[in-house]
PDBQT receptor file of N, H, CA, C and O in Angstrom, charges set to zero:
ATOM      1  N   MET A   1     -22.210  -9.013   3.637  1.00  0.00    +0.000 N 
ATOM      2  CA  MET A   1     -20.745  -8.350   4.292  1.00  0.00    +0.000 C 
ATOM      3  C   MET A   1     -20.316  -7.789   3.053  1.00  0.00    +0.000 C 
ATOM      4  O   MET A   1     -21.065  -7.870   2.079  1.00  0.00    +0.000 OA
ATOM      5  N   PHE A   2     -19.046  -7.150   2.951  1.00  0.00    +0.000 N 
ATOM      6  H   PHE A   2     -18.438  -7.084   3.742  1.00  0.00    +0.000 HD
ATOM      7  CA  PHE A   2     -18.441  -6.572   2.096  1.00  0.00    +0.000 C 
ATOM      8  C   PHE A   2     -17.028  -6.547   1.949  1.00  0.00    +0.000 C 
ATOM      9  O   PHE A   2     -16.356  -6.152   2.903  1.00  0.00    +0.000 OA
ATOM     10  N   SER A   3     -16.410  -6.954   0.771  1.00  0.00    +0.000 N 
ATOM     11  H   SER A   3     -16.955  -7.274  -0.003  1.00  0.00    +0.000 HD
ATOM     12  CA  SER A   3     -15.022  -6.741   0.474  1.00  0.00    +0.000 C 
ATOM     13  C   SER A   3     -14.750  -5.844  -0.119  1.00  0.00    +0.000 C 
ATOM     14  O   SER A   3     -15.275  -5.420  -1.149  1.00  0.00    +0.000 OA
ATOM     15  N   HIS A   4     -13.461  -5.246   0.759  1.00  0.00    +0.000 N 
ATOM     16  H   HIS A   4     -13.035  -5.590   1.596  1.00  0.00    +0.000 HD
ATOM     17  CA  HIS A   4     -13.248  -3.738   0.080  1.00  0.00    +0.000 C 
ATOM     18  C   HIS A   4     -11.781  -4.085  -0.532  1.00  0.00    +0.000 C 
ATOM     19  O   HIS A   4     -11.157  -5.094  -0.203  1.00  0.00    +0.000 OA
ATOM     20  N   ALA A   5     -11.493  -3.493  -1.105  1.00  0.00    +0.000 N 
ATOM     21  H   ALA A   5     -12.000  -2.674  -1.372  1.00  0.00    +0.000 HD
ATOM     22  CA  ALA A   5      -9.996  -3.538  -1.959  1.00  0.00    +0.000 C 
ATOM     23  C   ALA A   5      -9.609  -2.048  -1.885  1.00  0.00    +0.000 C 
ATOM     24  O   ALA A   5     -10.208  -1.058  -2.306  1.00  0.00    +0.000 OA
ATOM     25  N   PHE A   6      -8.133  -2.201  -1.061  1.00  0.00    +0.000 N 
ATOM     26  H   PHE A   6      -7.647  -3.005  -0.720  1.00  0.00    +0.000 HD
ATOM     27  CA  PHE A   6      -7.610  -0.715  -0.852  1.00  0.00    +0.000 C 
ATOM     28  C   PHE A   6      -6.061  -0.729  -1.531  1.00  0.00    +0.000 C 
ATOM     29  O   PHE A   6      -5.382  -1.754  -1.588  1.00  0.00    +0.000 OA
ATOM     30  N   ASP A   7      -5.715   0.309  -1.928  1.00  0.00    +0.000 N 
ATOM     31  H   ASP A   7      -6.267   1.142  -1.882  1.00  0.00    +0.000 HD
ATOM     32  CA  ASP A   7      -4.011   0.817  -2.059  1.00  0.00    +0.000 C 
ATOM     33  C   ASP A   7      -3.452   1.320  -0.948  1.00  0.00    +0.000 C 
ATOM     34  O   ASP A   7      -4.037   1.912  -0.041  1.00  0.00    +0.000 OA
ATOM     35  N   PHE A   8      -1.940   0.994  -1.063  1.00  0.00    +0.000 N 
ATOM     36  H   PHE A   8      -1.465   0.513  -1.800  1.00  0.00    +0.000 HD
ATOM     37  CA  PHE A   8      -1.301   1.934   0.311  1.00  0.00    +0.000 C 
ATOM     38  C   PHE A   8      -0.251   2.705  -0.643  1.00  0.00    +0.000 C 
ATOM     39  O   PHE A   8       0.445   2.284  -1.567  1.00  0.00    +0.000 OA
ATOM     40  N   ALA A   9      -0.408   4.129  -0.014  1.00  0.00    +0.000 N 
ATOM     41  H   ALA A   9      -0.972   4.471   0.737  1.00  0.00    +0.000 HD
ATOM     42  CA  ALA A   9       0.599   4.924  -0.647  1.00  0.00    +0.000 C 
ATOM     43  C   ALA A   9       2.133   5.009   0.208  1.00  0.00    +0.000 C 
ATOM     44  O   ALA A   9       2.391   5.225   1.392  1.00  0.00    +0.000 OA
ATOM     45  N   PHE A  10       2.870   4.770  -0.821  1.00  0.00    +0.000 N 
ATOM     46  H   PHE A  10       2.660   4.594  -1.782  1.00  0.00    +0.000 HD
ATOM     47  CA  PHE A  10       4.476   4.999   0.043  1.00  0.00    +0.000 C 
ATOM     48  C   PHE A  10       5.359   5.126  -1.337  1.00  0.00    +0.000 C 
ATOM     49  O   PHE A  10       5.067   4.719  -2.462  1.00  0.00    +0.000 OA
ATOM     50  N   GLU A  11       6.378   5.728  -0.949  1.00  0.00    +0.000 N 
ATOM     51  H   GLU A  11       6.615   6.058  -0.035  1.00  0.00    +0.000 HD
ATOM     52  CA  GLU A  11       7.289   5.865  -1.976  1.00  0.00    +0.000 C 
ATOM     53  C   GLU A  11       8.662   5.442  -1.960  1.00  0.00    +0.000 C 
ATOM     54  O   GLU A  11       9.140   5.342  -0.830  1.00  0.00    +0.000 OA
ATOM     55  N   LEU A  12       9.424   5.166  -2.928  1.00  0.00    +0.000 N 
ATOM     56  H   LEU A  12       9.036   5.247  -3.847  1.00  0.00    +0.000 HD
ATOM     57  CA  LEU A  12      10.824   4.319  -2.798  1.00  0.00    +0.000 C 
ATOM     58  C   LEU A  12      11.580   4.882  -3.798  1.00  0.00    +0.000 C 
ATOM     59  O   LEU A  12      11.083   4.951  -4.922  1.00  0.00    +0.000 OA
ATOM     60  N   ALA A  13      13.174   5.478  -3.513  1.00  0.00    +0.000 N 
ATOM     61  H   ALA A  13      13.578   5.422  -2.600  1.00  0.00    +0.000 HD
ATOM     62  CA  ALA A  13      14.248   6.026  -4.118  1.00  0.00    +0.000 C 
ATOM     63  C   ALA A  13      14.808   4.890  -5.415  1.00  0.00    +0.000 C 
ATOM     64  O   ALA A  13      14.948   3.667  -5.413  1.00  0.00    +0.000 OA
ATOM     65  N   SER A  14      14.987   5.710  -6.238  1.00  0.00    +0.000 N 
ATOM     66  H   SER A  14      14.874   6.704  -6.240  1.00  0.00    +0.000 HD
ATOM     67  CA  SER A  14      15.690   4.423  -6.877  1.00  0.00    +0.000 C 
ATOM     68  C   SER A  14      16.338   5.616  -7.979  1.00  0.00    +0.000 C 
ATOM     69  O   SER A  14      16.028   6.807  -7.982  1.00  0.00    +0.000 OA
ATOM     70  N   ARG A  15      17.417   4.871  -8.993  1.00  0.00    +0.000 N 
ATOM     71  H   ARG A  15      17.669   3.903  -8.991  1.00  0.00    +0.000 HD
ATOM     72  CA  ARG A  15      18.499   5.928  -9.742  1.00  0.00    +0.000 C 
ATOM     73  C   ARG A  15      18.148   5.710 -11.208  1.00  0.00    +0.000 C 
ATOM     74  O   ARG A  15      18.806   6.233 -12.107  1.00  0.00    +0.000 OA
ATOM     75  N   GLN A  16      17.025   4.872 -11.445  1.00  0.00    +0.000 N 
ATOM     76  H   GLN A  16      16.490   4.446 -10.715  1.00  0.00    +0.000 HD
ATOM     77  CA  GLN A  16      16.389   4.958 -12.632  1.00  0.00    +0.000 C 
ATOM     78  C   GLN A  16      15.212   5.512 -13.137  1.00  0.00    +0.000 C 
ATOM     79  O   GLN A  16      14.284   4.788 -12.774  1.00  0.00    +0.000 OA
ATOM     80  N   GLN A  17      14.783   6.510 -13.845  1.00  0.00    +0.000 N 
ATOM     81  H   GLN A  17      15.536   7.098 -14.140  1.00  0.00    +0.000 HD
ATOM     82  CA  GLN A  17      13.355   7.308 -14.081  1.00  0.00    +0.000 C 
ATOM     83  C   GLN A  17      12.073   6.452 -14.129  1.00  0.00    +0.000 C 
ATOM     84  O   GLN A  17      11.039   6.660 -13.496  1.00  0.00    +0.000 OA
ATOM     85  N   ASP A  18      12.325   5.466 -14.983  1.00  0.00    +0.000 N 
ATOM     86  H   ASP A  18      13.166   5.297 -15.498  1.00  0.00    +0.000 HD
ATOM     87  CA  ASP A  18      11.454   4.475 -14.924  1.00  0.00    +0.000 C 
ATOM     88  C   ASP A  18      11.464   3.501 -13.972  1.00  0.00    +0.000 C 
ATOM     89  O   ASP A  18      10.382   2.922 -14.066  1.00  0.00    +0.000 OA
ATOM     90  N   ALA A  19      12.328   2.866 -12.828  1.00  0.00    +0.000 N 
ATOM     91  H   ALA A  19      13.207   3.337 -12.752  1.00  0.00    +0.000 HD
ATOM     92  CA  ALA A  19      12.019   2.100 -11.498  1.00  0.00    +0.000 C 
ATOM     93  C   ALA A  19      12.562   0.803 -12.164  1.00  0.00    +0.000 C 
ATOM     94  O   ALA A  19      12.621  -0.273 -11.569  1.00  0.00    +0.000 OA
ATOM     95  N   ALA A  20      12.862   0.954 -13.149  1.00  0.00    +0.000 N 
ATOM     96  H   ALA A  20      12.814   1.829 -13.632  1.00  0.00    +0.000 HD
ATOM     97  CA  ALA A  20      13.389  -0.887 -13.572  1.00  0.00    +0.000 C 
ATOM     98  C   ALA A  20      14.324  -1.025 -12.713  1.00  0.00    +0.000 C 
ATOM     99  O   ALA A  20      14.709  -2.168 -12.958  1.00  0.00    +0.000 OA
ATOM    100  N   ASP A  21      14.960  -0.636 -11.862  1.00  0.00    +0.000 N 
ATOM    101  H   ASP A  21      14.647   0.292 -11.663  1.00  0.00    +0.000 HD
ATOM    102  CA  ASP A  21      16.170  -1.023 -10.880  1.00  0.00    +0.000 C 
ATOM    103  C   ASP A  21      15.695  -1.159  -9.476  1.00  0.00    +0.000 C 
ATOM    104  O   ASP A  21      16.420  -1.275  -8.488  1.00  0.00    +0.000 OA
ATOM    105  N   VAL A  22      14.128  -1.124  -9.505  1.00  0.00    +0.000 N 
ATOM    106  H   VAL A  22      13.539  -1.030 -10.308  1.00  0.00    +0.000 HD
ATOM    107  CA  VAL A  22      13.549  -1.381  -8.180  1.00  0.00    +0.000 C 
ATOM    108  C   VAL A  22      13.333  -2.773  -7.868  1.00  0.00    +0.000 C 
ATOM    109  O   VAL A  22      12.686  -3.208  -8.820  1.00  0.00    +0.000 OA
ATOM    110  N   THR A  23      13.527  -3.674  -7.062  1.00  0.00    +0.000 N 
ATOM    111  H   THR A  23      14.052  -3.320  -6.289  1.00  0.00    +0.000 HD
ATOM    112  CA  THR A  23      13.270  -4.932  -7.140  1.00  0.00    +0.000 C 
ATOM    113  C   THR A  23      12.245  -5.101  -6.049  1.00  0.00    +0.000 C 
ATOM    114  O   THR A  23      11.910  -4.123  -5.380  1.00  0.00    +0.000 OA
ATOM    115  N   ALA A  24      11.603  -6.588  -5.787  1.00  0.00    +0.000 N 
ATOM    116  H   ALA A  24      11.875  -7.382  -6.331  1.00  0.00    +0.000 HD
ATOM    117  CA  ALA A  24      10.740  -6.641  -5.083  1.00  0.00    +0.000 C 
ATOM    118  C   ALA A  24      10.939  -6.767  -3.541  1.00  0.00    +0.000 C 
ATOM    119  O   ALA A  24      10.024  -6.823  -2.719  1.00  0.00    +0.000 OA
ATOM    120  N   GLU A  25      12.758  -6.816  -3.180  1.00  0.00    +0.000 N 
ATOM    121  H   GLU A  25      13.501  -6.771  -3.848  1.00  0.00    +0.000 HD
ATOM    122  CA  GLU A  25      12.494  -7.006  -1.634  1.00  0.00    +0.000 C 
ATOM    123  C   GLU A  25      12.713  -5.446  -1.377  1.00  0.00    +0.000 C 
ATOM    124  O   GLU A  25      12.394  -4.998  -0.275  1.00  0.00    +0.000 OA
ATOM    125  N   MET A  26      13.347  -4.440  -2.538  1.00  0.00    +0.000 N 
ATOM    126  H   MET A  26      13.606  -4.804  -3.433  1.00  0.00    +0.000 HD
ATOM    127  CA  MET A  26      13.221  -3.142  -2.025  1.00  0.00    +0.000 C 
ATOM    128  C   MET A  26      11.763  -2.790  -1.808  1.00  0.00    +0.000 C 
ATOM    129  O   MET A  26      11.139  -2.307  -0.863  1.00  0.00    +0.000 OA
ATOM    130  N   LEU A  27      11.476  -3.166  -2.906  1.00  0.00    +0.000 N 
ATOM    131  H   LEU A  27      11.983  -3.558  -3.673  1.00  0.00    +0.000 HD
ATOM    132  CA  LEU A  27       9.552  -2.301  -2.494  1.00  0.00    +0.000 C 
ATOM    133  C   LEU A  27       9.015  -3.237  -1.117  1.00  0.00    +0.000 C 
ATOM    134  O   LEU A  27       8.145  -2.573  -0.555  1.00  0.00    +0.000 OA
ATOM    135  N   ARG A  28       9.166  -4.094  -0.646  1.00  0.00    +0.000 N 
ATOM    136  H   ARG A  28       9.873  -4.634  -1.102  1.00  0.00    +0.000 HD
ATOM    137  CA  ARG A  28       8.897  -5.114   0.722  1.00  0.00    +0.000 C 
ATOM    138  C   ARG A  28       9.362  -4.174   1.436  1.00  0.00    +0.000 C 
ATOM    139  O   ARG A  28       8.532  -3.597   2.138  1.00  0.00    +0.000 OA
ATOM    140  N   THR A  29      10.671  -3.745   1.503  1.00  0.00    +0.000 N 
ATOM    141  H   THR A  29      11.346  -4.214   0.932  1.00  0.00    +0.000 HD
ATOM    142  CA  THR A  29      11.251  -3.066   2.600  1.00  0.00    +0.000 C 
ATOM    143  C   THR A  29      10.340  -1.554   2.660  1.00  0.00    +0.000 C 
ATOM    144  O   THR A  29       9.670  -1.371   3.676  1.00  0.00    +0.000 OA
ATOM    145  N   ALA A  30      10.326  -0.612   1.699  1.00  0.00    +0.000 N 
ATOM    146  H   ALA A  30      10.871  -0.760   0.874  1.00  0.00    +0.000 HD
ATOM    147  CA  ALA A  30       9.477   0.639   1.780  1.00  0.00    +0.000 C 
ATOM    148  C   ALA A  30       8.577   0.423   2.354  1.00  0.00    +0.000 C 
ATOM    149  O   ALA A  30       8.278   1.203   3.258  1.00  0.00    +0.000 OA
ATOM    150  N   LEU A  31       7.768  -0.700   2.091  1.00  0.00    +0.000 N 
ATOM    151  H   LEU A  31       8.011  -1.333   1.356  1.00  0.00    +0.000 HD
ATOM    152  CA  LEU A  31       6.152  -0.597   1.985  1.00  0.00    +0.000 C 
ATOM    153  C   LEU A  31       6.018  -1.064   3.658  1.00  0.00    +0.000 C 
ATOM    154  O   LEU A  31       5.020  -0.641   4.242  1.00  0.00    +0.000 OA
ATOM    155  N   ILE A  32       6.909  -1.846   4.373  1.00  0.00    +0.000 N 
ATOM    156  H   ILE A  32       7.720  -2.188   3.899  1.00  0.00    +0.000 HD
ATOM    157  CA  ILE A  32       6.966  -2.646   5.487  1.00  0.00    +0.000 C 
ATOM    158  C   ILE A  32       7.589  -1.198   6.261  1.00  0.00    +0.000 C 
ATOM    159  O   ILE A  32       7.056  -0.810   7.301  1.00  0.00    +0.000 OA
ATOM    160  N   ARG A  33       8.469  -0.633   5.805  1.00  0.00    +0.000 N 
ATOM    161  H   ARG A  33       8.903  -0.948   4.961  1.00  0.00    +0.000 HD
ATOM    162  CA  ARG A  33       8.904   0.505   6.630  1.00  0.00    +0.000 C 
ATOM    163  C   ARG A  33       7.830   1.644   6.748  1.00  0.00    +0.000 C 
ATOM    164  O   ARG A  33       7.792   1.983   7.931  1.00  0.00    +0.000 OA
ATOM    165  N   ARG A  34       7.126   2.220   6.150  1.00  0.00    +0.000 N 
ATOM    166  H   ARG A  34       7.157   1.944   5.189  1.00  0.00    +0.000 HD
ATOM    167  CA  ARG A  34       6.196   3.119   6.054  1.00  0.00    +0.000 C 
ATOM    168  C   ARG A  34       5.163   2.730   6.707  1.00  0.00    +0.000 C 
ATOM    169  O   ARG A  34       4.660   3.480   7.544  1.00  0.00    +0.000 OA
ATOM    170  N   ALA A  35       4.610   1.389   6.433  1.00  0.00    +0.000 N 
ATOM    171  H   ALA A  35       5.018   0.779   5.754  1.00  0.00    +0.000 HD
ATOM    172  CA  ALA A  35       3.525   1.051   7.163  1.00  0.00    +0.000 C 
ATOM    173  C   ALA A  35       3.746   1.360   8.923  1.00  0.00    +0.000 C 
ATOM    174  O   ALA A  35       3.051   2.044   9.674  1.00  0.00    +0.000 OA
ATOM    175  N   ARG A  36       4.887   0.631   9.181  1.00  0.00    +0.000 N 
ATOM    176  H   ARG A  36       5.452   0.075   8.570  1.00  0.00    +0.000 HD
ATOM    177  CA  ARG A  36       5.480   0.924  10.900  1.00  0.00    +0.000 C 
ATOM    178  C   ARG A  36       5.621   2.152  11.492  1.00  0.00    +0.000 C 
ATOM    179  O   ARG A  36       5.741   2.345  12.702  1.00  0.00    +0.000 OA
ATOM    180  N   THR A  37       5.600   3.302  10.291  1.00  0.00    +0.000 N 
ATOM    181  H   THR A  37       5.503   3.145   9.308  1.00  0.00    +0.000 HD
ATOM    182  CA  THR A  37       6.334   4.750  10.766  1.00  0.00    +0.000 C 
ATOM    183  C   THR A  37       4.606   5.383  10.941  1.00  0.00    +0.000 C 
ATOM    184  O   THR A  37       4.399   6.350  11.674  1.00  0.00    +0.000 OA
ATOM    185  N   LEU A  38       3.470   4.705  10.181  1.00  0.00    +0.000 N 
ATOM    186  H   LEU A  38       3.638   3.920   9.585  1.00  0.00    +0.000 HD
ATOM    187  CA  LEU A  38       2.345   5.657  10.512  1.00  0.00    +0.000 C 
ATOM    188  C   LEU A  38       1.794   5.572  12.041  1.00  0.00    +0.000 C 
ATOM    189  O   LEU A  38       2.080   4.694  12.855  1.00  0.00    +0.000 OA
ATOM    190  N   SER A  39       0.997   6.612  12.230  1.00  0.00    +0.000 N 
ATOM    191  H   SER A  39       0.765   7.326  11.569  1.00  0.00    +0.000 HD
ATOM    192  CA  SER A  39       0.223   6.836  12.973  1.00  0.00    +0.000 C 
ATOM    193  C   SER A  39      -1.329   6.145  12.521  1.00  0.00    +0.000 C 
ATOM    194  O   SER A  39      -1.434   6.112  11.295  1.00  0.00    +0.000 OA
ATOM    195  N   GLY A  40      -2.490   5.616  13.220  1.00  0.00    +0.000 N 
ATOM    196  H   GLY A  40      -2.405   5.643  14.216  1.00  0.00    +0.000 HD
ATOM    197  CA  GLY A  40      -3.204   5.056  12.976  1.00  0.00    +0.000 C 
ATOM    198  C   GLY A  40      -4.277   6.165  12.062  1.00  0.00    +0.000 C 
ATOM    199  O   GLY A  40      -5.148   5.723  11.313  1.00  0.00    +0.000 OA
ATOM    200  N   GLU A  41      -4.097   7.286  12.221  1.00  0.00    +0.000 N 
ATOM    201  H   GLU A  41      -3.390   7.645  12.829  1.00  0.00    +0.000 HD
ATOM    202  CA  GLU A  41      -4.582   8.550  11.441  1.00  0.00    +0.000 C 
ATOM    203  C   GLU A  41      -3.851   8.347   9.854  1.00  0.00    +0.000 C 
ATOM    204  O   GLU A  41      -4.328   8.048   8.759  1.00  0.00    +0.000 OA
ATOM    205  N   GLU A  42      -2.438   8.673  10.335  1.00  0.00    +0.000 N 
ATOM    206  H   GLU A  42      -2.051   8.915  11.225  1.00  0.00    +0.000 HD
ATOM    207  CA  GLU A  42      -1.790   8.598   8.654  1.00  0.00    +0.000 C 
ATOM    208  C   GLU A  42      -2.083   7.280   7.975  1.00  0.00    +0.000 C 
ATOM    209  O   GLU A  42      -2.179   7.263   6.748  1.00  0.00    +0.000 OA
ATOM    210  N   LEU A  43      -2.236   6.150   8.698  1.00  0.00    +0.000 N 
ATOM    211  H   LEU A  43      -2.158   6.163   9.694  1.00  0.00    +0.000 HD
ATOM    212  CA  LEU A  43      -2.470   5.341   7.837  1.00  0.00    +0.000 C 
ATOM    213  C   LEU A  43      -4.066   5.134   7.229  1.00  0.00    +0.000 C 
ATOM    214  O   LEU A  43      -4.374   4.708   6.116  1.00  0.00    +0.000 OA
ATOM    215  N   LEU A  44      -4.714   5.452   8.022  1.00  0.00    +0.000 N 
ATOM    216  H   LEU A  44      -4.464   5.797   8.926  1.00  0.00    +0.000 HD
ATOM    217  CA  LEU A  44      -6.011   5.679   7.398  1.00  0.00    +0.000 C 
ATOM    218  C   LEU A  44      -6.005   6.698   6.216  1.00  0.00    +0.000 C 
ATOM    219  O   LEU A  44      -6.999   6.575   5.501  1.00  0.00    +0.000 OA
ATOM    220  N   GLU A  45      -5.127   7.679   5.829  1.00  0.00    +0.000 N 
ATOM    221  H   GLU A  45      -4.319   7.779   6.410  1.00  0.00    +0.000 HD
ATOM    222  CA  GLU A  45      -5.152   8.490   4.914  1.00  0.00    +0.000 C 
ATOM    223  C   GLU A  45      -4.092   8.109   3.787  1.00  0.00    +0.000 C 
ATOM    224  O   GLU A  45      -4.054   8.644   2.679  1.00  0.00    +0.000 OA
ATOM    225  N   ALA A  46      -3.322   7.205   4.190  1.00  0.00    +0.000 N 
ATOM    226  H   ALA A  46      -3.353   6.770   5.090  1.00  0.00    +0.000 HD
ATOM    227  CA  ALA A  46      -2.404   6.260   3.121  1.00  0.00    +0.000 C 
ATOM    228  C   ALA A  46      -2.840   4.929   2.386  1.00  0.00    +0.000 C 
ATOM    229  O   ALA A  46      -2.283   4.266   1.511  1.00  0.00    +0.000 OA
ATOM    230  N   CYS A  47      -4.214   4.758   3.156  1.00  0.00    +0.000 N 
ATOM    231  H   CYS A  47      -4.667   5.297   3.866  1.00  0.00    +0.000 HD
ATOM    232  CA  CYS A  47      -5.008   3.888   2.163  1.00  0.00    +0.000 C 
ATOM    233  C   CYS A  47      -6.254   4.414   1.729  1.00  0.00    +0.000 C 
ATOM    234  O   CYS A  47      -7.103   5.013   2.391  1.00  0.00    +0.000 OA
ATOM    235  N   GLY A  48      -6.248   4.138   0.642  1.00  0.00    +0.000 N 
ATOM    236  H   GLY A  48      -5.559   3.652   0.104  1.00  0.00    +0.000 HD
ATOM    237  CA  GLY A  48      -7.363   4.257  -0.638  1.00  0.00    +0.000 C 
ATOM    238  C   GLY A  48      -7.949   3.140  -0.793  1.00  0.00    +0.000 C 
ATOM    239  O   GLY A  48      -7.384   2.143  -1.243  1.00  0.00    +0.000 OA
ATOM    240  N   ARG A  49      -9.376   3.199  -0.369  1.00  0.00    +0.000 N 
ATOM    241  H   ARG A  49      -9.835   4.009  -0.004  1.00  0.00    +0.000 HD
ATOM    242  CA  ARG A  49     -10.384   2.499  -0.959  1.00  0.00    +0.000 C 
ATOM    243  C   ARG A  49     -10.597   2.375  -2.637  1.00  0.00    +0.000 C 
ATOM    244  O   ARG A  49     -10.775   3.366  -3.345  1.00  0.00    +0.000 OA
ATOM    245  N   PHE A  50     -10.563   1.425  -2.986  1.00  0.00    +0.000 N 
ATOM    246  H   PHE A  50     -10.418   0.620  -2.411  1.00  0.00    +0.000 HD
ATOM    247  CA  PHE A  50     -10.974   1.911  -4.505  1.00  0.00    +0.000 C 
ATOM    248  C   PHE A  50     -11.784   1.110  -4.854  1.00  0.00    +0.000 C 
ATOM    249  O   PHE A  50     -12.104   1.312  -6.026  1.00  0.00    +0.000 OA
ATOM    250  N   ASP A  51     -12.544  -0.143  -4.179  1.00  0.00    +0.000 N 
ATOM    251  H   ASP A  51     -12.284  -0.307  -3.227  1.00  0.00    +0.000 HD
ATOM    252  CA  ASP A  51     -13.649  -0.961  -4.795  1.00  0.00    +0.000 C 
ATOM    253  C   ASP A  51     -14.262  -1.346  -3.543  1.00  0.00    +0.000 C 
ATOM    254  O   ASP A  51     -13.746  -1.127  -2.447  1.00  0.00    +0.000 OA
ATOM    255  N   THR A  52     -15.593  -2.037  -3.762  1.00  0.00    +0.000 N 
ATOM    256  H   THR A  52     -16.011  -2.214  -4.652  1.00  0.00    +0.000 HD
ATOM    257  CA  THR A  52     -16.400  -2.836  -2.348  1.00  0.00    +0.000 C 
ATOM    258  C   THR A  52     -17.446  -3.473  -3.432  1.00  0.00    +0.000 C 
ATOM    259  O   THR A  52     -18.132  -3.050  -4.363  1.00  0.00    +0.000 OA
ATOM    260  N   VAL A  53     -17.226  -4.527  -2.895  1.00  0.00    +0.000 N 
ATOM    261  H   VAL A  53     -16.669  -4.871  -2.139  1.00  0.00    +0.000 HD
ATOM    262  CA  VAL A  53     -18.227  -5.775  -3.592  1.00  0.00    +0.000 C 
ATOM    263  C   VAL A  53     -18.829  -6.314  -2.425  1.00  0.00    +0.000 C 
ATOM    264  O   VAL A  53     -18.057  -6.513  -1.487  1.00  0.00    +0.000 OA
ATOM    265  N   GLU A  54     -20.241  -6.647  -2.232  1.00  0.00    +0.000 N 
ATOM    266  H   GLU A  54     -20.868  -6.486  -2.994  1.00  0.00    +0.000 HD
ATOM    267  CA  GLU A  54     -20.649  -7.575  -1.498  1.00  0.00    +0.000 C 
ATOM    268  C   GLU A  54     -21.017  -8.627  -1.718  1.00  0.00    +0.000 C 
ATOM    269  O   GLU A  54     -21.877  -9.029  -2.502  1.00  0.00    +0.000 OA
ATOM    270  N   VAL A  55     -20.113  -9.347  -0.743  1.00  0.00    +0.000 N 
ATOM    271  H   VAL A  55     -19.414  -9.020  -0.107  1.00  0.00    +0.000 HD
ATOM    272  CA  VAL A  55     -20.144 -11.095  -0.683  1.00  0.00    +0.000 C 
ATOM    273  C   VAL A  55     -21.111 -11.467   0.285  1.00  0.00    +0.000 C 
ATOM    274  O   VAL A  55     -21.592 -10.660   1.081  1.00  0.00    +0.000 OA
ATOM    275  N   ALA A  56     -21.428 -12.744   0.234  1.00  0.00    +0.000 N 
ATOM    276  H   ALA A  56     -21.038 -13.400  -0.413  1.00  0.00    +0.000 HD
ATOM    277  CA  ALA A  56     -22.323 -13.577   1.119  1.00  0.00    +0.000 C 
ATOM    278  C   ALA A  56     -21.791 -13.961   2.367  1.00  0.00    +0.000 C 
ATOM    279  O   ALA A  56     -20.591 -14.235   2.367  1.00  0.00    +0.000 OA
ATOM    280  N   ASP A  57     -22.352 -14.036   3.335  1.00  0.00    +0.000 N 
ATOM    281  H   ASP A  57     -23.327 -13.814   3.335  1.00  0.00    +0.000 HD
ATOM    282  CA  ASP A  57     -21.722 -14.523   4.364  1.00  0.00    +0.000 C 
ATOM    283  C   ASP A  57     -21.511 -15.882   4.801  1.00  0.00    +0.000 C 
ATOM    284  O   ASP A  57     -22.272 -16.721   4.319  1.00  0.00    +0.000 OA
ATOM    285  N   GLY A  58     -20.768 -16.205   5.490  1.00  0.00    +0.000 N 
ATOM    286  H   GLY A  58     -20.150 -15.523   5.881  1.00  0.00    +0.000 HD
ATOM    287  CA  GLY A  58     -20.145 -17.354   5.334  1.00  0.00    +0.000 C 
ATOM    288  C   GLY A  58     -18.803 -17.823   6.222  1.00  0.00    +0.000 C 
ATOM    289  O   GLY A  58     -18.277 -18.916   6.015  1.00  0.00    +0.000 OA
TER     290      GLY A  58
């Protein structure tokens, strides 16, 4: 069995260049909005697998 780590691409507009004004709730809202609006194919494209490890069955 394998455990896979993915990242999820989405964007969020803010007023500060360094995103210092981005709150956890803003991130959550943008992430959920993006996930809800993607087709299955778009979701596969938005998620990038960056690591895989073998884990014991159980």
